[in-house]
Structures are given as structure tokens and as C-alpha cells.
C-alpha positions as MATLAB code, in Angstrom:
seq = 'XXXXXXXXXXXXXXXXXXXXXXXXXXXXXXXXXXXXXXXXXXXXXXXXXXXXXXXXXXXXXXXXXXXXXXXXXXXXXXXXXXXXXXXXXXXXXXXXXXXXXXXXXXXXXXXXXXXXXXXXXXXXXXXXXXXXXXXXXXXXXXXXXXXXXXXXXXXXXXXXXXX';
ca = [
       0.000    0.000    0.000;
       1.214    3.493   -0.847;
       0.059    6.491    1.184;
       0.469   10.208    0.493;
       0.806   12.252    3.698;
      -0.115   15.939    3.574;
       0.725   18.455    6.315;
      -1.210   21.441    4.972;
       0.028   25.012    5.378;
      -0.045   28.010    3.049;
       3.691   28.783    3.345;
       5.167   25.324    4.006;
       3.098   22.281    3.044;
       4.746   18.960    3.792;
       4.225   16.130    1.322;
       5.421   12.557    1.706;
       4.776    9.194    0.098;
       5.473    5.945    1.888;
       5.041    2.374    0.796;
       3.937   -0.225    3.324;
       5.076   -3.775    2.539;
       4.072   -6.422    5.068;
       5.297   -5.006    8.369;
       7.858   -2.589    6.899;
       7.560    0.917    5.563;
       9.785    2.798    3.140;
       9.794    6.493    2.281;
       9.494    6.954   -1.471;
       9.326   10.749   -1.515;
       9.201   13.764    0.766;
       9.299   17.503    0.189;
       8.162   20.825    1.571;
       6.307   23.199   -0.738;
       7.850   26.468    0.480;
       6.263   29.737   -0.524;
       7.681   33.227    0.084;
       5.854   35.412    2.591;
       4.999   37.932   -0.137;
       3.672   35.369   -2.636;
       0.023   35.991   -3.497;
      -2.435   33.690   -1.809;
      -3.653   32.281   -5.138;
      -0.081   31.538   -6.241;
       0.514   29.557   -3.051;
      -2.626   27.458   -3.556;
      -1.691   26.850   -7.205;
       1.838   25.723   -6.307;
       0.567   23.404   -3.581;
      -1.991   21.866   -5.933;
       0.652   21.379   -8.652;
       3.069   19.633   -6.252;
       0.317   17.372   -4.906;
      -0.742   16.565   -8.490;
       2.892   15.698   -9.326;
       3.264   13.421   -6.283;
      -0.026   11.693   -7.118;
       1.030   11.141  -10.744;
       4.529    9.945   -9.899;
       3.653    7.569   -7.050;
      -0.012    6.630   -7.558;
      -0.853    6.224   -3.856;
      -3.779    4.116   -2.677;
      -4.846    6.720   -0.114;
      -3.976   10.132    1.266;
      -3.672   11.082    4.928;
      -4.362   14.743    5.653;
      -3.770   16.538    8.917;
      -7.114   17.396   10.450;
      -8.099   20.931   11.267;
      -7.876   22.009   14.848;
      -9.339   24.926   16.705;
      -7.911   28.375   16.067;
      -8.501   31.592   17.924;
      -7.814   33.480   14.705;
     -10.590   32.929   12.143;
      -8.421   34.148    9.259;
      -5.762   31.500    9.957;
      -8.451   28.812   10.131;
      -9.938   29.963    6.839;
      -6.570   29.930    5.042;
      -5.802   26.432    6.341;
      -9.239   25.333    5.136;
      -8.469   26.633    1.664;
      -5.176   24.726    1.535;
      -6.920   21.582    2.749;
      -9.590   22.109    0.089;
      -6.958   22.303   -2.641;
      -5.382   19.088   -1.339;
      -8.709   17.244   -1.130;
      -9.710   18.409   -4.629;
      -6.372   17.272   -6.060;
      -6.726   13.811   -4.507;
     -10.370   13.513   -5.568;
      -9.487   14.375   -9.163;
      -6.843   11.616   -9.101;
      -9.290    9.098   -7.630;
      -7.420    8.848   -4.331;
      -9.510    8.600   -1.147;
      -8.579   11.046    1.629;
      -8.527   10.299    5.350;
      -8.104   12.858    8.109;
      -5.968   12.395   11.226;
      -5.510   14.783   14.120;
      -1.930   15.844   14.886;
      -2.324   14.191   18.292;
      -3.341   10.874   16.754;
      -0.435   10.858   14.297;
       2.012   11.619   17.130;
       0.433    8.904   19.296;
       0.784    6.388   16.486;
       4.426    7.173   15.734;
       5.801    7.823   19.233;
       3.271    6.322   21.625;
       2.507    9.758   23.105;
       0.015   12.195   21.579;
       1.758   15.241   23.036;
       5.235   14.280   21.801;
       7.448   17.188   20.767;
       8.299   17.577   17.076;
      11.888   16.446   17.710;
      10.683   13.105   19.099;
       8.314   12.616   16.160;
      11.171   13.335   13.740;
      13.465   10.885   15.522;
      10.883    8.089   15.410;
       9.928    8.755   11.781;
      13.602    8.640   10.832;
      14.076    5.390   12.754;
      10.936    3.621   11.471;
      11.677    4.548    7.856;
      15.443    4.042    8.097;
      16.197    7.524    6.770;
      19.806    8.679    6.650;
      18.844   12.281    7.368;
      16.025   13.952    9.227;
      13.625   15.688    6.847;
      12.382   19.224    7.576;
       9.590   19.423   10.162;
       6.724   19.791    7.664;
       7.925   16.757    5.702;
       8.382   14.785    8.937;
       4.788   15.577    9.889;
       3.598   14.399    6.460;
       5.588   11.168    6.862;
       4.023   10.646   10.312;
       0.530   11.131    8.858;
       1.232    8.618    6.079;
       2.592    6.107    8.607;
      -0.438    6.624   10.812;
      -2.794    5.758    7.966;
      -0.709    2.808    6.759;
      -0.621    1.333   10.259;
      -4.195    2.036   11.348;
      -6.376    2.882    8.334;
      -8.820    4.460   10.780;
      -8.907    8.109    9.896;
     -12.011   10.154    9.231;
     -12.985    9.316    5.666;
     -13.610   12.529    3.742;
     -15.650   10.992    0.906;
     -15.506    8.973   -2.253;
     -13.138   10.150   -4.990;
     -14.767   11.610   -8.082;
];
């Protein structure tokens, strides 16, 4: 099974593809879609969609694991994150890939055994489980953790049938 992990953010979206074979996982791809602070909002969404489309075409995952929304005090930040998530969901739907949502806490719990684990601990465990020679950037590590979470549990919130 191949899983695309997506850690959505307007300025630094993490993308990762893992392949689960039996009881072992391997990282096939990871990247961070970095956007400059002054890039127009629409340009950021377009770039994120293009990179997700490219990962979907290159790796043909069986499912996508997307970080779930959490509560924000700032409505504008929540709205922007929703737009990025919408672009990711639309990209996966167009490719026929079902999307599952996982809370950050659940992904951390799955990878480290503790839902409140610091990012450094998550990165260390992701690197160990996948046998990576280097530690990916934080956003990519989070995407890898989401993909691992889905591959190991398959119990995320299903966001609907692909088109």
C-alpha cells in the first residue's frame, strides 16, 4: 500500500509518500512546498496543488492522509488552512485517491506512543521507522508521520468517495 501524507500550510506544506510492505515501511518521496511570505495567496494554492498533483502522478498512492483541522482563535488563519486543505482534497479527488483525516495528536500517538510528543521526538521516530539517513524538515516529517499513521491504522475520518 502506498500512502500520500499531507501536512497542509499556506507557506510550508509537507508532502510525503510511503510504501507499506508487510510489516515494513519505506519512504518513497518527501518535500516541503515552500512559498515566500509575499507570494500571493492564489499563487501559493496553485503551487501546492501542482506539487500534490505531481506526487499523485509519480507515485499513484492508494490513499492520502491529511492533517485534520484544529481549533484556532484566529478565524483568518483557520480559513486559510481550510483553503489549503480544500486544494489538497480536490487534487486527490481528481486523481481518484480517497482522503482520510488524522488529528496531529493521533499521528504523534501512532508514531511515538505519546500524543503530546514534541516535534523532535516525532522526527526521531519517523527517521528510525523509515530508516532515513537524514532527518527531513519538520513539515515533511509531519507528512511522513501522517502517512505512517494511515498505513498502520487505516482508521482516519474518511472525507468521501473520490470523483
